[in-house]
C-alpha positions in Angstrom: 133.5 195.9 33.8 131.6 199.1 33.1 131.8 200.1 28.7 133.9 203.6 28.2 131.3 205.3 27.0 129.0 205.1 30.2 131.9 207.4 32.1 131.5 211.1 32.5 133.5 214.1 34.2 131.4 216.3 35.8 132.1 219.8 37.5 130.0 221.5 39.9 130.5 224.4 42.2 129.7 224.7 45.8 129.3 227.8 47.6 132.1 226.6 50.3 133.8 223.9 51.4 131.3 222.1 54.1 129.0 221.9 51.1 131.3 220.4 48.6 132.2 217.8 51.6 128.3 216.7 52.1 127.7 216.8 48.2 130.3 214.7 47.6 129.5 212.4 50.3 126.4 211.7 49.5 127.2 211.1 45.7 129.9 208.4 47.2 126.9 206.8 49.4 124.6 206.6 46.9 126.9 205.0 44.5 126.6 207.7 42.0 130.3 208.5 41.7 133.7 206.5 42.2 134.9 209.2 43.0 135.5 213.1 43.8 137.7 216.0 43.7 137.4 218.9 46.2 139.2 221.7 44.8 139.3 225.3 47.0 
């Protein structure tokens, strides 16, 4: 298990929903993030 001090919350803006989805998918596939939330 990863120690709690190795976690972060990162907020990113995107100009449209399509780019937001592509960014989230790419980060998930690269295992850079564990989850993504897209807020319209």
